[in-house]
C-alpha positions in Angstrom: -52.6 -49.8 -5.6 -53.5 -49.2 -9.2 -55.5 -45.9 -9.7 -59.2 -46.3 -10.6 -59.4 -46.3 -14.5 -60.8 -43.1 -16.0 -63.1 -44.9 -18.4 -64.5 -47.0 -15.6 -66.2 -44.1 -13.9 -69.9 -44.3 -14.7 -71.8 -41.2 -16.0 -70.8 -37.6 -15.5 -70.3 -36.8 -19.2 -69.9 -33.0 -18.6 -67.1 -33.6 -16.1 -65.4 -36.1 -18.4 -65.5 -33.6 -21.3 -64.3 -30.7 -19.2 -61.3 -32.6 -17.9 -60.4 -33.8 -21.4 -60.6 -30.3 -22.9 -58.4 -28.9 -20.1 -55.9 -31.7 -20.8 -55.9 -30.9 -24.5 -55.4 -27.2 -23.9 -54.0 -26.2 -20.5 -54.6 -22.6 -21.5 -58.3 -23.1 -20.9 -57.6 -22.6 -17.2 -58.5 -25.8 -15.4 -61.8 -27.1 -14.0 -63.9 -26.5 -10.9 -66.0 -29.5 -9.9 -69.0 -28.6 -7.7 -71.1 -31.3 -6.3 -72.5 -33.2 -3.3 -70.4 -35.6 -1.3 -69.8 -39.1 -2.6 -70.2 -38.4 -6.3 -66.7 -39.7 -7.4 -65.3 -36.2 -8.1 -61.9 -37.0 -6.7 -61.8 -40.4 -8.2 -62.2 -39.1 -11.7 -59.7 -36.3 -11.3 -57.1 -38.6 -9.9 -57.7 -41.0 -12.8 -57.0 -38.2 -15.3 -53.3 -38.1 -14.7 -52.8 -41.6 -16.2 -54.2 -40.4 -19.6 -51.8 -37.5 -20.0 -48.8 -37.7 -22.4 -45.4 -37.7 -20.7 -43.2 -34.6 -20.5 -39.5 -34.2 -21.4 -37.5 -32.6 -18.5 -33.9 -31.6 -18.0 -32.0 -34.2 -16.0 -31.5 -33.2 -12.3 -33.8 -30.2 -12.6 -36.1 -30.0 -9.7 -38.4 -27.6 -11.5 -39.2 -29.7 -14.6 -37.6 -27.4 -17.2 -38.4 -28.2 -20.8 -35.1 -29.1 -22.5 -36.3 -27.2 -25.7 -37.2 -24.0 -23.8 -35.7 -24.1 -20.3 -36.6 -21.4 -17.8 -33.8 -18.8 -17.9 -34.5 -18.0 -14.3 -34.6 -21.6 -13.0 -33.0 -21.9 -9.6 -31.3 -25.1 -10.8 -30.1 -23.4 -14.0 -29.0 -22.0 -16.2 -29.3 -25.1 -18.3 -26.9 -25.5 -21.2 -28.2 -25.9 -24.7 -28.6 -29.6 -25.5 -28.6 -30.6 -21.8 -29.3 -34.2 -21.0 -33.1 -34.9 -20.6 -35.4 -37.7 -19.9 -39.2 -38.3 -20.3 -41.4 -38.9 -17.3 -45.2 -39.2 -16.7 -47.2 -36.1 -16.2 -47.7 -35.4 -12.5 -50.9 -34.9 -10.5 -49.8 -32.9 -7.4 -52.4 -32.7 -4.6 -52.4 -29.5 -2.5 -53.7 -30.2 1.0 -56.2 -27.7 2.4 -54.2 -27.3 5.6 -50.8 -27.0 3.9 -48.4 -24.3 5.1 -47.4 -21.5 2.7 -43.7 -22.7 2.6 -44.8 -26.2 1.6 -46.8 -24.7 -1.3 -44.4 -22.1 -2.7 -41.1 -23.5 -1.3 -38.7 -22.2 1.3 -35.3 -20.7 1.8 -32.7 -22.1 4.3 -32.0 -19.1 6.4 -29.1 -20.7 8.2 -27.2 -21.4 5.0 -28.1 -18.0 3.6 -26.5 -16.3 6.7 -23.6 -18.6 7.3 -22.5 -19.5 3.7 -24.0 -16.6 1.7 -25.8 -19.0 -0.7 -29.4 -19.3 -1.7 -30.6 -22.8 -0.7 -34.1 -23.0 -2.1 -36.3 -26.0 -1.4 -39.0 -26.3 -4.1 -42.7 -26.6 -3.0 -45.8 -28.1 -4.5 -46.1 -25.4 -7.2 -42.7 -26.4 -8.6 -43.7 -30.1 -8.5 -47.0 -29.3 -10.4 -45.2 -27.3 -13.2 -46.3 -28.8 -16.6 -48.8 -31.1 -14.9 -51.9 -31.0 -12.8 -52.4 -29.2 -9.4 -55.4 -30.7 -7.6 -57.1 -29.1 -4.6 -59.8 -31.2 -2.9 -62.3 -29.1 -1.0 -60.8 -26.0 -2.6 -63.5 -23.8 -1.0 -61.9 -24.5 2.4 -58.4 -23.3 1.4 -57.0 -20.6 3.6 -57.0 -17.1 2.2 -53.2 -16.8 2.0 -52.9 -19.9 0.0 -55.7 -18.7 -2.3 -53.7 -15.5 -2.9 -50.6 -17.6 -3.7 -52.6 -19.7 -6.3 -54.0 -16.5 -7.8 -50.6 -15.1 -8.3 -49.2 -18.3 -9.8 -52.2 -18.8 -12.1 -52.0 -15.2 -13.4 -48.3 -15.0 -13.9 -47.3 -18.6 -14.6 -44.5 -18.2 -12.0 -44.1 -18.6 -8.3 -42.0 -16.1 -6.4 -40.6 -16.6 -2.9 -39.2 -13.5 -1.1 -37.8 -13.8 2.4 -36.0 -11.0 4.1 -34.5 -9.5 0.9 -33.8 -12.9 -0.8 -35.9 -13.5 -3.9 -36.3 -16.7 -5.9 -38.6 -17.2 -8.9 -39.4 -20.2 -11.1 -41.9 -21.2 -13.7 -45.2 -22.7 -12.4 -47.6 -23.4 -15.2 -50.2 -26.1 -14.4 -53.7 -27.1 -14.9 -55.6 -26.2 -11.8 -58.4 -28.6 -10.8 -60.5 -28.1 -7.7 -63.4 -30.0 -6.2 -65.8 -28.7 -3.7 -69.1 -29.4 -1.9 -71.2 -26.1 -2.0 -72.9 -27.1 1.3 -69.6 -26.4 3.0 -69.3 -22.8 1.7 -68.6 -21.0 -1.5 -65.3 -20.0 -3.2 -63.9 -16.6 -3.2 -64.9 -14.7 -6.4 -61.3 -14.0 -7.4 -60.4 -17.7 -7.4 -63.7 -18.8 -8.9 -63.0 -16.7 -11.9 -59.6 -18.2 -12.3 -61.1 -21.6 -13.1 -61.7 -21.8 -16.8 -64.5 -24.3 -16.7 -67.0 -25.4 -14.1 -69.2 -28.5 -13.8 -72.0 -29.4 -11.5 -72.2 -33.1 -10.6 -74.8 -35.0 -8.7 -75.4 -38.7 -8.0 -77.8 -40.4 -10.3 -81.3 -41.3 -9.2 -81.4 -44.2 -11.7 -81.3 -47.5 -9.7 -79.7 -49.4 -12.5 -76.9 -46.9 -12.8 -76.3 -46.8 -9.1 -76.1 -50.6 -9.1 -73.4 -50.5 -11.8 -71.4 -47.9 -9.8 -71.4 -50.1 -6.7 -70.6 -53.2 -8.7 -67.6 -51.6 -10.3 -66.3 -50.1 -7.0 -66.5 -53.5 -5.2 -64.7 -55.2 -8.1 -62.0 -52.6 -8.0 -61.5 -53.0 -4.2 -61.4 -56.8 -4.5 -58.7 -56.9 -7.2 -57.4 -53.4 -8.4 -54.9 -54.9 -10.8 -57.4 -57.1 -12.6 -60.1 -54.4 -12.6 -57.6 -51.9 -14.1 -56.7 -54.4 -16.7 -60.3 -54.6 -18.0 -60.2 -50.9 -18.8 -56.6 -50.6 -19.9 -57.4 -50.7 -23.6 -60.2 -48.1 -23.3 -57.9 -45.8 -21.3 -55.1 -46.2 -23.8 -57.4 -45.4 -26.6 -58.7 -42.3 -24.8 -55.1 -41.2 -24.1 -54.2 -41.6 -27.8 -57.2 -39.4 -28.7 -56.1 -36.7 -26.3 -52.6 -36.8 -27.7 -53.9 -36.6 -31.2 -56.1 -33.6 -30.3 -53.1 -31.9 -28.7 -51.2 -32.2 -32.0 -54.2 -30.9 -34.0 -54.8 -28.0 -31.6 -52.3 -25.5 -33.2 -54.0 -26.0 -36.6 -57.5 -25.2 -35.5 -58.8 -21.9 -36.8 -61.2 -19.6 -35.0 -63.1 -17.7 -37.7 -64.6 -14.2 -37.1 -68.1 -15.7 -37.2 -67.3 -17.9 -34.2 -65.7 -15.0 -32.4 -68.8 -12.9 -32.9 -70.9 -15.7 -31.5 -68.7 -15.9 -28.4 -68.9 -12.2 -27.9 -72.7 -12.2 -28.4 -73.1 -15.0 -25.8 -70.9 -13.5 -23.2 -72.6 -10.1 -23.6 -76.0 -11.7 -23.4 -75.2 -13.3 -20.0 -73.6 -10.0 -18.8 -70.4 -11.6 -17.5 -67.8 -9.4 -15.9 -64.6 -8.6 -17.7 -63.1 -10.3 -20.8 -61.8 -13.5 -19.3 -65.1 -15.3 -20.1 -64.7 -14.5 -23.8 -61.1 -15.6 -23.9 -61.8 -18.9 -22.0 -64.8 -19.6 -24.1 -62.7 -19.1 -27.3 -60.0 -21.4 -26.0 -62.5 -24.1 -25.0 -64.2 -23.9 -28.3 -60.9 -24.4 -30.1 -60.0 -27.4 -27.8 -63.4 -28.9 -28.5 -62.9 -28.6 -32.2 -59.6 -30.4 -31.9 -61.2 -33.1 -29.8 -63.8 -33.6 -32.5 -61.1 -33.8 -35.1 -62.0 -30.5 -36.9 -59.7 -27.7 -38.0 -62.3 -25.0 -37.7 -64.5 -23.9 -34.8 -68.3 -24.4 -35.4 -71.4 -23.3 -33.6 -71.5 -26.6 -31.7 -68.1 -25.9 -30.3 -69.1 -22.5 -29.1 -72.3 -24.0 -27.6 -70.4 -26.6 -25.6 -67.8 -24.1 -24.5 -70.4 -21.6 -23.3 -72.1 -24.3 -21.2 -68.8 -25.1 -19.4 -67.2 -21.7 -19.2 -70.0 -19.3 -18.2 -72.2 -20.7 -15.4 -69.9 -19.7 -12.6 -69.2 -16.3 -14.1 -72.9 -15.1 -14.0 -73.0 -15.0 -10.2 -73.2 -11.5 -8.8 -73.1 -12.6 -5.1 -72.7 -15.9 -3.3 -76.5 -16.3 -3.0 -77.0 -16.5 -6.8 -77.4 -20.0 -8.1 -74.9 -20.9 -10.8 -76.1 -22.0 -14.3 -77.2 -20.6 -17.6 -80.5 -20.5 -19.4 -80.6 -22.9 -22.4 -83.1 -20.6 -24.1 -81.0 -17.5 -23.6 -77.9 -19.4 -24.9 -79.7 -20.5 -28.1 -81.1 -17.1 -28.7 -77.6 -15.5 -28.4 -76.2 -18.1 -30.8 -79.0 -17.4 -33.3 -78.4 -13.6 -33.0 -74.9 -14.1 -34.2 -75.5 -17.1 -36.4 -72.9 -17.3 -39.2 -74.0 -17.8 -42.8 -74.4 -21.4 -43.8 -74.5 -24.5 -41.6 -71.4 -25.8 -39.9 -70.0 -29.3 -40.5 -71.5 -32.2 -38.7 -70.0 -32.9 -35.3 -68.9 -36.5 -35.7 -65.6 -36.5 -33.8 -64.7 -38.3 -30.6 -66.0 -35.4 -28.5 -69.3 -35.0 -30.4 -72.6 -34.7 -28.8 -74.0 -31.8 -26.8 -73.6 -32.4 -23.1 -77.0 -32.5 -21.3 -77.8 -29.4 -19.2 -76.8 -29.9 -15.6 -79.1 -29.2 -12.7 -77.5 -25.9 -12.3 -78.7 -24.8 -15.8 -82.3 -24.8 -14.7 -83.6 -21.3 -13.9 -84.1 -20.7 -10.2 -87.5 -21.3 -8.8 -89.6 -18.4 -7.6 -89.4 -17.6 -3.9 -92.3 -17.8 -1.4 -95.2 -15.4 -1.8 -95.4 -12.4 0.4 -98.3 -12.4 2.9 -101.0 -9.8 2.3 -100.9 -8.6 5.9 -99.0 -8.9 9.2 -99.6 -8.4 12.8 -99.3 -10.2 16.1 -101.8 -13.0 15.4 -101.0 -16.4 16.9 -101.2 -18.1 13.4 -98.1 -18.5 11.3 -97.4 -16.0 8.5 -96.0 -17.0 5.2 -92.3 -16.3 4.5 -91.5 -12.8 3.2 -88.7 -12.4 0.7 -85.7 -10.1 1.6 -84.9 -7.1 -0.4 -81.6 -6.4 -2.2 -78.5 -6.8 0.1 -76.4 -3.8 0.9 -72.9 -3.3 2.3 -73.1 -3.8 6.0 -71.1 -2.3 8.9 -68.2 -4.4 10.2 -68.9 -5.7 13.7 -65.8 -7.3 15.3 -65.0 -9.3 18.4 -63.2 -7.5 21.1 -59.5 -8.3 21.9 -57.0 -10.2 19.8 -57.5 -13.9 18.9 -55.6 -16.7 17.2 -58.3 -18.2 15.0 -58.4 -19.1 11.4 -57.3 -16.4 8.9 -60.2 -14.1 7.9 -61.1 -10.5 7.6 -63.2 -9.6 10.7 -61.4 -9.3 14.0 -57.8 -8.7 15.1 -55.7 -11.8 15.6 -52.2 -13.2 15.6 -51.8 -14.8 12.2 -49.2 -16.1 9.7 -49.8 -13.0 7.5 -50.1 -9.4 8.4 -47.9 -6.7 9.9 -45.0 -7.6 12.1 -45.5 -6.7 15.8 -42.7 -8.6 17.4 -40.4 -11.6 17.2 -40.4 -15.0 18.9 -37.9 -17.8 19.2 -38.1 -21.1 17.2 -40.4 -23.7 18.6 -43.0 -21.4 20.2 -45.0 -20.9 17.0 -42.9 -20.9 13.9 -43.7 -18.6 11.0 -41.7 -16.5 8.7 -38.1 -16.1 9.7 -37.1 -12.6 10.9 -33.6 -11.9 9.5 -32.6 -8.9 11.7 -33.7 -10.6 15.0 -31.8 -13.7 14.0 -28.6 -11.8 13.3 -28.9 -10.0 16.6 -29.4 -13.3 18.5 -26.3 -14.9 16.8 -24.0 -11.9 16.9 -22.9 -12.0 20.5 -21.7 -15.6 20.2 -19.5 -15.3 17.1 -16.1 -15.3 19.0 -17.0 -18.2 21.3 -18.1 -20.2 18.2 -14.7 -19.6 16.5 -15.9 -17.6 13.6 -13.1 -17.1 11.1 -14.8 -16.2 7.8 -17.1 -13.5 6.5 -20.3 -15.4 7.2 -22.1 -15.7 10.5 -22.0 -18.9 12.6 -25.7 -19.5 13.1 -27.2 -22.2 15.4 -30.8 -23.4 15.4 -31.4 -21.6 18.8 -30.5 -18.3 17.1 -33.5 -18.4 14.7 -36.2 -15.9 15.4 -39.6 -15.7 13.7 -41.9 -12.8 13.1 -45.0 -12.4 15.2 -47.6 -10.9 13.0 -51.0 -9.4 13.5 -53.7 -9.7 10.9 -57.4 -10.6 10.8 -59.3 -13.7 11.7 -62.7 -15.2 10.8 -65.2 -15.6 13.6 -68.4 -17.5 14.3 -71.3 -15.2 13.7 -74.4 -16.7 15.4 -77.7 -15.0 14.5 -80.4 -15.3 17.1 -83.6 -14.2 15.2 -86.9 -13.4 16.7 -89.6 -15.0 14.5 -92.6 -14.3 16.7 -95.8 -12.7 15.7 -94.6 -9.2 16.7 -92.1 -9.5 13.9 -94.7 -10.6 11.4 -95.6 -7.3 9.9 -94.9 -7.6 6.2 -92.7 -4.6 5.8 -90.9 -5.0 9.1 -89.9 -8.6 8.3 -88.7 -7.6 4.8 -86.4 -5.0 6.3 -85.2 -7.4 9.0 -84.4 -10.1 6.4 -82.7 -7.6 4.1 -80.4 -6.5 7.0 -79.6 -10.1 8.1 -79.0 -11.1 4.4 -76.5 -8.1 4.2 -74.8 -9.3 7.3 -74.6 -12.8 5.8 -73.0 -11.4 2.7 -70.5 -9.5 4.9 -69.8 -12.8 6.8 -69.1 -14.5 3.5 -66.6 -11.8 2.5 -64.9 -12.0 5.9 -64.6 -15.8 5.9 -66.7 -16.4 8.9 -68.7 -19.4 10.0 -72.4 -18.6 10.5 -75.2 -20.2 12.5 -78.9 -19.5 12.9 -81.1 -19.8 16.0 -84.7 -18.8 15.7 -87.3 -18.4 18.5 -91.1 -18.2 18.3 -94.3 -19.5 19.9 -93.0 -21.4 23.0 -89.5 -22.3 22.2 -86.3 -21.9 20.2 -84.5 -24.1 17.7 -81.1 -24.3 16.0 -82.3 -23.7 12.4 -78.8 -24.0 11.0 -75.8 -25.5 12.9 -72.6 -23.4 12.5 -71.2 -23.7 9.0 -69.1 -21.8 6.5 -71.9 -22.1 3.9 -73.7 -18.7 4.0 -75.8 -20.0 1.1 -77.4 -22.4 3.5 -78.0 -19.6 6.1 -79.6 -17.4 3.4 -81.8 -20.3 2.3 -83.1 -20.9 5.9 -83.6 -17.2 6.3 -85.6 -17.0 3.1 -88.0 -19.7 4.3 -88.4 -18.3 7.8 -92.0 -17.9 8.8 -93.3 -15.9 11.7 -96.1 -16.3 14.3 -96.9 -16.9 18.0 -95.5 -15.3 21.1 -91.9 -14.2 21.8 -89.8 -16.7 23.9 -86.8 -14.4 24.1 -85.3 -16.2 27.1 -85.4 -19.6 25.2 -83.8 -18.0 22.2 -80.9 -16.6 24.3 -80.4 -19.9 26.2 -80.3 -21.8 22.9 -77.7 -19.4 21.6 -75.6 -19.9 24.7 -75.9 -23.7 24.4 -74.7 -23.6 20.7 -71.8 -21.3 21.6 -70.7 -23.7 24.4 -70.6 -26.6 22.0 -68.7 -24.7 19.4 -66.2 -23.5 21.9 -65.3 -27.2 22.4 -65.3 -28.1 18.7 -63.4 -25.0 17.5 -61.8 -23.3 20.5 -59.8 -20.8 18.5 -62.7 -19.4 16.6 -64.2 -16.6 18.7 -67.9 -15.9 18.5 -70.0 -12.9 17.7 -73.6 -13.1 18.7 -76.2 -11.0 16.7 -79.6 -10.9 18.4 -82.3 -9.7 16.0 -85.4 -8.7 17.9 -87.7 -5.9 19.0 -86.9 -6.8 22.6 -90.3 -8.1 23.6 -90.6 -11.2 25.8 -94.1 -12.5 26.0 -93.9 -16.3 26.3 -94.4 -18.1 29.6 -94.5 -16.9 33.2 -92.0 -14.2 34.2 -90.9 -13.9 30.5 -89.1 -10.6 31.0 -87.2 -11.7 34.1 -86.1 -15.0 32.5 -84.9 -13.1 29.4 -82.8 -10.8 31.6 -81.3 -13.7 33.5 -80.5 -15.5 30.2 -78.8 -12.3 28.9 -76.8 -12.1 32.1 -75.3 -15.6 31.3 -74.0 -14.3 28.0 -72.9 -10.8 29.3 -69.1 -10.5 29.5 -68.4 -13.9 27.9 -69.5 -13.2 24.3 -69.2 -10.1 22.1 -72.8 -9.3 21.1 -74.8 -7.0 18.9 -78.5 -6.3 19.3 -80.2 -5.4 16.0 -83.3 -3.4 17.1 -86.3 -4.2 14.9 -88.8 -1.9 16.6 -90.4 0.6 14.3 -93.2 3.1 14.4 -93.8 6.3 16.3 -94.5 4.7 19.7 -91.4 2.7 20.7 -90.8 0.9 24.0 -87.0 0.8 23.8 -86.9 -2.8 25.0 -84.2 -3.9 22.6 -81.9 -1.1 24.0 -82.6 -2.5 27.5 -81.7 -6.0 26.3 -78.4 -4.7 24.9 -77.6 -3.3 28.3 -78.2 -6.6 30.0 -76.1 -8.4 27.3 -73.3 -5.7 27.4 -73.9 -5.5 23.7 -73.8 -2.9 21.0 -77.3 -1.6 20.2 -77.9 -1.0 16.5 -81.3 -0.1 15.0 -82.1 -2.1 11.9 -82.0 1.1 9.8 -78.3 1.7 10.8 -76.9 -1.7 9.8 -75.6 -0.4 6.5 -72.0 0.9 6.3 -71.5 4.6 6.9 -71.2 5.5 3.2 -74.6 4.0 2.5 -76.4 4.5 5.7 -78.1 7.7 4.8 -79.4 6.4 1.5 -80.6 3.1 3.2 -82.3 5.0 6.0 -84.1 7.2 3.6 -85.2 4.3 1.4 -86.5 2.3 4.4 -88.2 5.3 5.9 -89.9 6.1 2.6 -91.2 2.6 2.3 -92.4 2.5 5.9 -94.3 5.8 5.4 
């Protein structure tokens, strides 16, 4: 089937421009596309490959070496000067979220290495993407070990495979393009910073535009060939413009005035490091080439800043991406070069409209003027600044998704043993394989220097690392928690634990209980942003149905055990321990705790404060078999003293 034409995609001018600029100058660093589901992110990215100029590659080279400058370390080389070459289309290589590491970076044939003494390297997806595009759909769901691999390749421009003393390296320079839905979780900061540009996309609310989108999609599905033919001329014209901009790119000058503007803008937005300045400069040069100019102007810097800076302003995963238009214009004015720049009348002219992410975040809810145990609802209270929280982990050793919380048998980590092929393959273990094959050499008729290795001899490393867990928060939102200062402290502690869950690659869920019942406020998700948002809007009031809260938590954990059986849960109960709703409230709460005891690793965060304390949360922890932690001791040890002092001072 013909791919969907690039010029047939309706709207999304920011995304269109970002993809074009990355194609003109791969040194920009690729594009991250953030947006809700069903916004044609993947459609536009896949259509881009058809616009790129072809590349010349050495014949029979699996690593796409350039015949003019071949890689001297190419596993298929060395290539002789003037080696036969051919031209092929630029590739768009898709990296599946669940891909194994060997599929991404390539693998060595251990049997041939032992038996014949040769390095038989099978290239992976990084080799296929060299001098092309590497596309990762749902990049925020990518496993940590694959993220690390991409980081290394993006930083060095090379991929290296090392297995039991054998090392192979090859060039891997590509334009990295990722798409993601922020509702499904955020991206690791290290990988986020590697993307040169970022674009926020959303579906249009204009009925006429939506009608046109549906009309074009139905026409494409009815007859892909005919539909593509309608836009073939427009796509060819755009491809010619991109190729012309690529030829012009080396001639574009970046004057000192423009560099000063870039530095002023990056300093104004307080971005970390110098990568933002470099990416903005490269993007401005690419935009100037796209506009047909040979010198960067203020307009080029403005466009580049809008695409290169929004994702670099975030200080934690709860900060909304985006930049202030007023702040950008002020920074440009502060470093305005003398004299007006030339008019922007090239094919890429026009200032992209600010995306939704450019709008300043709205103010949070007002704090109530008082608290107490009244039956009426209290307005939401904002959390304070998050701190580094203690690490709570699940007991025992699991086999869940790679993360950073609890011990687990994983594909990466320290080697704790070996296992035969077929049980759970991983990285080959050379010494164990040699030991398994050695006793059979005579019976196998070995006559040369190499070992005679059979598939049954292969042994693989059994490794222990860390896994991500399901952290389910069960939060008391009753009137007894409604005191203004207490709820602020509780939300700050929970927000800090959410930040810790984000860093440790956990799923999170939120159960709240108040008045006469409990509800699942947030089903388990990897989006800690969503959990923080629900926490921020949490109001308090009414009695304390502790039993109902625990029973709802148990129900959620049972369902998740069926959906994701390898992801072990950690239950965090946030309460002062009171149970005041319904008949026999205390007894029912104890019975509910007994259902969870011994089955789930639990933590009780004690929110009781004041001089007169009942110790009910500590009793609940005993019934749950849980760790009891006062809210003032949630901070990590290095910060606990300072946090306790700060909280105590505020309470006084």
